[in-house]
C-alpha positions as CSV (number, residue, x, y, z in Angstrom):
1,X,-12.8,6.3,25.8
2,X,-14.5,3.1,24.6
3,X,-16.9,3.3,21.7
4,X,-19.0,1.4,19.2
5,X,-18.6,2.2,15.5
6,X,-21.5,1.0,13.4
7,X,-20.1,-0.6,10.3
8,X,-23.3,-2.0,8.9
9,X,-27.0,-1.4,9.3
10,X,-29.3,1.7,9.4
11,X,-26.8,3.7,11.5
12,X,-23.7,2.8,9.4
13,X,-20.9,5.3,9.9
14,X,-22.1,6.5,13.3
15,X,-19.9,6.4,16.3
16,X,-21.4,5.8,19.8
17,X,-19.0,6.7,22.7
18,X,-19.5,4.5,25.9
19,X,-19.3,6.8,28.9
20,X,-20.1,3.9,31.2
21,X,-20.8,2.2,33.5
22,X,-23.6,0.6,31.5
23,X,-25.1,1.6,28.1
24,X,-28.2,-0.1,26.7
25,X,-28.8,-0.6,23.0
26,X,-32.2,-1.1,21.4
27,X,-35.3,0.5,19.7
28,X,-36.8,1.8,23.0
29,X,-36.8,5.5,24.0
30,X,-35.0,4.7,27.2
31,X,-31.9,3.3,25.5
32,X,-29.0,5.7,25.3
33,X,-28.1,4.1,22.0
34,X,-31.4,4.1,20.2
35,X,-31.5,2.7,16.7
36,X,-34.1,2.7,13.9
37,X,-33.6,-1.1,13.4
38,X,-36.8,-3.1,13.3
39,X,-34.9,-6.3,14.0
40,X,-33.8,-5.0,17.4
41,X,-35.7,-5.6,20.5
42,X,-36.7,-2.5,22.5
43,X,-33.9,-3.3,25.0
44,X,-31.7,-5.6,23.0
45,X,-28.3,-5.6,24.7
46,X,-26.2,-3.8,27.3
47,X,-22.5,-2.9,27.2
48,X,-21.2,-2.7,30.7
49,X,-17.8,-1.7,32.3
50,X,-16.8,-4.4,34.8
51,X,-13.6,-5.0,36.8
52,X,-12.2,-7.1,34.0
53,X,-13.1,-4.6,31.2
54,X,-16.0,-4.0,29.0
55,X,-18.6,-6.7,28.5
56,X,-21.6,-7.2,26.1
57,X,-24.7,-8.8,27.6
58,X,-27.8,-10.0,25.8
59,X,-31.0,-8.7,27.5
60,X,-33.2,-11.7,26.5
61,X,-33.6,-10.2,23.0
62,X,-35.6,-11.9,20.2
63,X,-32.7,-12.2,17.7
64,X,-29.7,-12.5,20.1
65,X,-26.2,-11.1,20.0
66,X,-23.1,-12.4,18.3
67,X,-19.4,-11.6,18.9
68,X,-17.1,-12.3,16.0
69,X,-19.8,-14.5,14.5
70,X,-20.5,-16.6,17.6
71,X,-23.7,-16.3,19.7
72,X,-23.0,-14.9,23.2
73,X,-25.1,-14.2,26.3
74,X,-22.4,-12.4,28.3
75,X,-18.9,-11.9,27.0
76,X,-15.8,-9.9,27.5
77,X,-15.0,-7.4,24.8
78,X,-11.6,-6.4,23.4
79,X,-10.7,-3.8,20.8
80,X,-11.5,-5.0,17.3
81,X,-14.3,-7.3,18.3
82,X,-17.3,-7.3,15.9
83,X,-20.7,-7.3,17.6
84,X,-23.9,-8.1,15.6
85,X,-27.5,-7.6,16.8
86,X,-30.6,-7.3,14.8
87,X,-29.7,-5.8,11.4
88,X,-26.7,-3.8,12.8
89,X,-23.0,-4.6,13.1
90,X,-20.7,-2.7,15.4
91,X,-16.9,-2.5,15.9
92,X,-15.8,-2.2,19.5
93,X,-12.9,0.3,20.1
94,X,-11.2,1.3,23.3
95,X,-8.2,3.6,23.9
96,X,-7.7,2.4,27.5
97,X,-7.4,-1.0,29.0
98,X,-9.0,-2.2,32.3
99,X,-6.4,-0.2,34.3
100,X,-7.0,3.0,32.3
101,X,-3.6,2.8,30.5
102,X,-3.7,4.1,27.0
103,X,-3.2,1.4,24.3
104,X,-3.1,3.7,21.3
105,X,0.6,3.6,21.0
106,X,0.5,-0.2,20.8
107,X,-1.7,-0.1,17.7
108,X,-5.1,-0.4,19.4
109,X,-8.1,1.5,18.0
110,X,-8.7,4.8,19.8
111,X,-11.6,7.3,19.8
112,X,-11.1,11.0,20.4
113,X,-11.2,11.7,24.1
114,X,-13.5,14.7,23.8
115,X,-16.1,12.7,21.9
116,X,-19.6,13.5,22.9
117,X,-22.4,10.9,23.1
118,X,-24.2,10.5,19.8
119,X,-27.9,9.5,19.8
120,X,-29.7,8.7,16.6
121,X,-32.9,10.7,16.3
122,X,-34.9,11.8,13.2
123,X,-33.0,14.5,11.5
124,X,-29.6,15.1,10.0
125,X,-26.7,12.7,10.8
126,X,-24.5,14.2,13.6
127,X,-20.9,15.2,12.9
128,X,-18.8,12.3,14.1
129,X,-15.7,12.5,16.2
130,X,-12.4,11.2,14.8
131,X,-11.9,7.4,14.8
132,X,-8.5,5.9,15.0
133,X,-8.2,2.2,14.2
134,X,-4.7,1.0,14.7
135,X,-2.4,3.5,12.9
136,X,-5.2,4.4,10.5
137,X,-7.1,7.6,11.0
138,X,-10.4,8.9,9.6
139,X,-14.1,9.2,10.2
140,X,-15.2,9.2,6.5
141,X,-17.7,6.5,5.5
142,X,-15.1,4.9,3.3
143,X,-12.6,4.5,6.2
144,X,-15.3,3.2,8.5
145,X,-16.0,0.5,5.9
146,X,-12.3,-0.3,5.8
147,X,-12.3,-0.7,9.6
148,X,-15.1,-3.2,9.3
149,X,-13.3,-5.2,6.6
150,X,-10.1,-5.3,8.7
151,X,-12.0,-6.6,11.7
152,X,-13.6,-9.3,9.6
153,X,-10.3,-10.3,8.0
154,X,-8.6,-10.5,11.4
155,X,-11.1,-13.0,12.6
156,X,-10.2,-15.6,9.9
157,X,-7.1,-17.1,8.2
158,X,-8.1,-16.5,4.6
159,X,-5.7,-14.7,2.2
160,X,-6.2,-11.0,1.9
161,X,-5.2,-8.6,-0.8
162,X,-5.1,-4.9,-0.1
163,X,-5.6,-2.7,-3.2
164,X,-4.8,1.0,-3.4
165,X,-2.6,3.8,-4.8
166,X,0.9,4.4,-3.5
167,X,0.9,6.1,-0.1
168,X,-2.6,5.1,0.9
169,X,-1.4,3.0,3.9
170,X,-1.6,-0.6,2.6
171,X,1.0,-1.9,5.1
172,X,-0.9,-0.2,7.9
173,X,-3.9,-2.3,7.0
174,X,-1.8,-5.4,6.9
175,X,-0.4,-4.6,10.3
176,X,-3.9,-3.9,11.7
177,X,-5.1,-7.3,10.5
178,X,-2.2,-9.0,12.2
179,X,-2.6,-7.0,15.4
180,X,-6.3,-7.9,15.9
181,X,-5.9,-11.5,14.8
182,X,-5.2,-14.6,17.0
183,X,-1.7,-14.5,15.5
184,X,-0.9,-11.1,17.1
185,X,1.8,-12.6,19.3
186,X,3.5,-14.3,16.4
187,X,5.9,-12.5,13.9
188,X,4.7,-10.0,11.3
189,X,7.1,-10.3,8.4
190,X,7.0,-7.7,5.6
191,X,8.6,-8.4,2.1
192,X,8.7,-5.8,-0.6
193,X,8.5,-7.8,-3.8
194,X,9.5,-4.8,-6.0
195,X,13.0,-4.4,-4.3
196,X,14.2,-7.9,-5.4
197,X,13.7,-9.8,-8.6
198,X,14.1,-13.4,-9.8
199,X,16.3,-15.7,-7.9
200,X,17.0,-13.1,-5.2
201,X,13.3,-12.7,-4.3
202,X,12.9,-16.5,-4.5
203,X,15.7,-17.0,-2.0
204,X,14.3,-14.2,0.2
205,X,10.9,-15.8,0.4
206,X,11.7,-19.5,0.6
207,X,15.4,-19.6,1.7
208,X,18.1,-21.7,0.1
209,X,20.4,-24.6,0.8
210,X,24.1,-24.4,0.9
211,X,25.6,-24.5,-2.6
212,X,22.2,-23.8,-4.2
213,X,23.8,-21.0,-6.3
214,X,27.1,-19.1,-6.6
215,X,27.6,-17.3,-3.3
216,X,25.3,-19.6,-1.3
217,X,28.0,-20.5,1.3
218,X,25.5,-21.6,4.0
219,X,21.9,-22.6,4.5
220,X,19.6,-19.7,4.9
221,X,16.0,-19.5,6.2
222,X,13.5,-17.6,4.1
223,X,10.7,-15.2,5.1
224,X,8.0,-17.9,5.1
225,X,9.9,-19.9,7.6
226,X,10.7,-16.8,9.7
227,X,7.0,-15.9,9.8
228,X,6.2,-19.2,11.5
229,X,2.5,-19.1,12.5
230,X,2.4,-15.3,12.1
231,X,1.6,-13.1,9.1
232,X,3.7,-12.6,6.0
233,X,3.0,-9.4,4.1
234,X,3.8,-9.4,0.4
235,X,3.9,-5.8,-0.6
236,X,3.8,-4.9,-4.4
237,X,2.9,-8.5,-5.2
238,X,2.0,-7.3,-8.7
239,X,5.7,-6.9,-9.5
240,X,6.5,-10.6,-8.9
241,X,7.8,-12.5,-11.9
242,X,5.5,-15.2,-13.4
243,X,7.8,-18.0,-12.5
244,X,7.9,-17.0,-8.9
245,X,4.1,-16.5,-9.0
246,X,3.8,-20.3,-9.6
247,X,5.7,-21.0,-6.4
248,X,3.6,-18.6,-4.4
249,X,0.5,-20.3,-5.8
250,X,1.7,-23.7,-4.5
251,X,2.2,-22.2,-1.0
252,X,-1.4,-20.9,-1.0
253,X,-2.9,-24.1,-2.5
254,X,-0.9,-26.7,-0.6
255,X,0.6,-24.8,2.4
256,X,4.1,-26.1,1.6
257,X,7.3,-25.0,-0.1
258,X,10.9,-26.1,-0.6
259,X,14.1,-24.1,-0.2
260,X,16.0,-23.1,-3.3
261,X,18.3,-26.0,-4.2
262,X,16.4,-28.3,-1.7
263,X,14.0,-31.2,-2.0
264,X,12.5,-31.4,1.5
265,X,9.1,-29.8,1.7
266,X,8.4,-27.4,4.6
267,X,4.9,-26.8,6.0
268,X,3.8,-23.2,5.7
269,X,1.8,-22.0,8.7
270,X,1.8,-18.3,8.0
271,X,-1.2,-16.2,7.0
272,X,-0.6,-14.4,3.7
273,X,-1.6,-10.7,3.2
274,X,-0.6,-9.2,-0.1
275,X,-0.8,-5.7,-1.5
276,X,-0.4,-3.9,-4.8
277,X,-1.1,-0.6,-6.5
278,X,-1.3,-2.3,-9.9
279,X,-4.4,-3.1,-11.9
280,X,-4.1,-6.9,-11.7
281,X,-7.0,-7.6,-14.1
282,X,-5.1,-5.6,-16.7
283,X,-1.9,-7.4,-15.8
284,X,-3.7,-10.8,-16.3
285,X,-4.9,-9.7,-19.8
286,X,-1.3,-8.7,-20.7
287,X,0.1,-12.0,-19.5
288,X,2.1,-10.5,-16.6
289,X,0.1,-12.0,-13.7
290,X,-1.4,-15.4,-13.2
291,X,-5.2,-15.5,-13.1
292,X,-5.2,-18.5,-10.7
293,X,-3.0,-16.7,-8.3
294,X,-5.2,-13.6,-8.5
295,X,-8.2,-15.5,-7.4
296,X,-6.3,-17.3,-4.7
297,X,-5.3,-13.9,-3.2
298,X,-8.6,-12.1,-3.8
299,X,-10.5,-14.1,-1.3
300,X,-10.8,-11.0,1.0
301,X,-10.1,-7.8,-1.0
302,X,-9.8,-4.5,0.8
303,X,-9.8,-1.4,-1.4
304,X,-8.2,1.6,0.2
305,X,-9.6,5.0,-1.0
306,X,-7.2,7.7,-2.2
307,X,-7.0,10.7,0.0
308,X,-8.7,12.9,-2.6
309,X,-11.8,10.7,-2.2
310,X,-12.0,11.3,1.6
311,X,-11.1,15.0,1.9
312,X,-13.0,15.2,5.2
313,X,-10.2,13.2,6.8
314,X,-7.4,15.7,5.7
315,X,-7.8,18.0,8.9
316,X,-7.6,14.9,11.1
317,X,-4.5,13.6,9.4
318,X,-2.8,17.1,9.5
319,X,-3.4,17.3,13.2
320,X,-2.2,13.8,13.8
321,X,1.0,14.2,11.8
322,X,1.8,17.5,13.4
323,X,1.2,16.1,16.9
324,X,3.7,13.3,16.1
325,X,6.3,15.8,14.8
326,X,5.9,17.9,17.9
327,X,6.5,14.8,20.1
328,X,9.5,13.6,18.1
329,X,11.3,16.8,17.3
330,X,9.8,19.5,19.5
331,X,8.9,21.8,16.5
332,X,7.4,25.2,17.3
333,X,4.8,24.7,14.5
334,X,1.4,24.5,16.3
335,X,-1.0,24.4,13.4
336,X,-2.3,25.9,10.1
337,X,-4.4,29.0,9.5
338,X,-7.7,28.9,7.8
339,X,-6.5,29.8,4.3
340,X,-3.8,27.0,4.5
341,X,-6.3,24.4,5.7
342,X,-8.7,25.3,2.9
343,X,-5.9,24.9,0.3
344,X,-4.8,21.6,1.8
345,X,-8.3,20.3,1.9
346,X,-8.8,21.2,-1.8
347,X,-5.5,19.7,-3.0
348,X,-5.7,16.5,-4.9
349,X,-2.8,14.7,-3.0
350,X,-1.4,12.5,-5.7
351,X,1.0,11.0,-3.2
352,X,-1.9,10.4,-0.7
353,X,-1.3,10.1,3.0
354,X,2.5,9.7,2.6
355,X,2.7,13.0,0.7
356,X,0.7,14.7,3.5
357,X,3.0,13.3,6.1
358,X,6.1,14.5,4.3
359,X,4.6,18.0,3.9
360,X,3.9,18.3,7.6
361,X,7.4,17.1,8.5
362,X,9.0,19.6,6.0
363,X,6.9,22.5,7.4
364,X,7.8,21.5,10.9
365,X,11.4,22.1,10.1
366,X,11.3,25.0,7.7
367,X,8.3,27.1,8.8
368,X,9.5,30.1,10.9
369,X,6.1,30.7,12.4
370,X,4.0,28.9,15.0
371,X,1.0,28.9,12.6
372,X,1.7,28.0,8.9
373,X,-0.1,30.1,6.4
374,X,-1.0,29.9,2.8
375,X,2.3,31.4,1.7
376,X,4.2,28.7,3.5
377,X,2.7,25.9,1.3
378,X,4.5,24.6,-1.7
379,X,3.6,26.1,-5.1
380,X,1.9,22.9,-6.3
381,X,-0.7,23.4,-3.5
382,X,-0.9,27.2,-3.7
383,X,-1.1,27.3,-7.5
384,X,-2.1,23.9,-9.0
385,X,-1.1,23.7,-12.6
386,X,1.6,26.4,-12.5
387,X,4.7,25.6,-14.6
388,X,7.6,24.3,-12.5
389,X,11.0,26.0,-12.3
390,X,13.4,24.9,-15.0
391,X,16.8,23.7,-13.9
392,X,19.8,25.1,-15.8
393,X,18.1,28.4,-16.7
394,X,20.5,31.4,-16.9
395,X,20.7,33.7,-13.9
396,X,18.2,36.5,-14.3
397,X,17.9,40.0,-12.8
398,X,15.6,40.4,-9.8
399,X,13.2,42.4,-11.9
400,X,13.0,39.6,-14.5
401,X,12.5,37.0,-11.7
402,X,9.7,39.1,-10.1
403,X,8.0,39.6,-13.5
404,X,8.1,35.9,-14.3
405,X,6.8,35.1,-10.8
406,X,3.9,37.5,-11.2
407,X,3.0,35.8,-14.4
408,X,3.2,32.4,-12.8
409,X,0.9,33.5,-9.9
410,X,-1.6,34.9,-12.4
411,X,-1.5,31.7,-14.4
412,X,-2.0,29.6,-11.3
413,X,-4.9,31.8,-10.2
414,X,-6.6,31.6,-13.6
415,X,-6.2,35.4,-14.0
416,X,-8.0,36.2,-10.7
417,X,-5.9,38.9,-9.2
418,X,-7.3,38.6,-5.7
419,X,-6.4,34.9,-5.7
420,X,-3.0,35.7,-7.2
421,X,-2.3,38.2,-4.4
422,X,-3.1,35.4,-1.9
423,X,-0.8,33.0,-3.6
424,X,2.0,35.6,-3.4
425,X,1.2,36.5,0.2
426,X,0.8,40.2,-0.5
427,X,-2.0,42.7,-0.5
428,X,-4.1,43.2,-3.6
429,X,-3.0,46.8,-3.8
430,X,0.6,45.8,-3.7
431,X,0.0,43.3,-6.5
432,X,-1.6,46.1,-8.7
433,X,1.4,48.3,-8.1
434,X,3.9,45.5,-9.1
435,X,1.8,44.7,-12.2
436,X,1.8,48.3,-13.3
437,X,5.6,48.6,-12.7
438,X,6.2,45.6,-15.0
439,X,3.7,46.6,-17.6
440,X,1.4,43.8,-16.7
441,X,-1.5,45.8,-15.4
442,X,-3.7,44.4,-18.3
443,X,-2.8,40.8,-17.4
444,X,-5.4,38.4,-16.0
445,X,-8.5,38.9,-18.1
446,X,-10.5,36.3,-16.1
447,X,-11.6,38.8,-13.5
448,X,-10.5,41.1,-10.7
449,X,-12.2,39.3,-7.8
């Protein structure tokens, strides 16, 4: 289903499904999408499904309508287009093309098929359906903001730097920018700057001439040449050595480079998107990153939030990862029970979305049940802060192992025996019996419940 996602204005964060065939937008009561935006006309614009696809039409409004920054009267829409009217900005998404074929697998933005129409009226903000923009998933306000930044970045050729912790999906953002840009049919070339250092990375990026160094038996084209008029993605750019940073700065400033060992300049036509999990301002203070390169890259910064800052997206990501596992491996795992979902939503996810994806894939293989429960989760999620197992310990008796495990569960539960029983996957009465057997019935002074 097609939809408009409000990325700026009074309704920011709201999603408006477009059931068709025509949906009017404005301040008037007759408009299906009615906004509290004083700069809108009563009937400002109409989104209409035609034979060629969805179109936006200005209804002789006072302030007009723009698509991707250009005024329009009647224009065809494609996923990723940014529509502005009055004081509001929308992102157009569609999970089906004109023929009804799904485009989600090709990296198009999609909206949950069961999404119900949302109408802004006085009162609490409605619960929004899941929004999928390229491979990124989430309906949190922080992710809706990211979608808007990606859309704006795709509409221009300026350098972009994506900032965020490891596992937050920085390459997905870079791929989305490329997919929605006019360069979409040109190559997308990723380079991990942390995997290679010094001369190896220089040769990888810019290529080399025959005889440029020991082992250079033939001329080799670099990644900037391979990218052509497409997009080159420099992942972990904060790991690049200072000498190589100067060469990258020249590419950004003058749009040209030379191969290693060569003298002939080559024109660089590729768009540069970089990413890092480093604090580059600190690296500048420590003399590890060039300040002039930092400002060249930070023309359009996109900050990705860690997963712990958008916990409302955890259930959506769990379902998406599980759906993908079921499609790829045919796992019998169908979902998570309420206790497991609560624990997963409360977990801090230091590895972010990558850690969540790995967990779902592991459970899809190892969980013997169709519905994973609290006891199926790893100990770091069931009992945050519990001491890890120590490798190389002598083999203990089963009684010793059980006693130590009980103590670990109590420590992880903060002394709460009801929670400890849940961690262990046993009834509270069974826990009391085991504690008494091991002389631990006085353990856990923090409370019984």
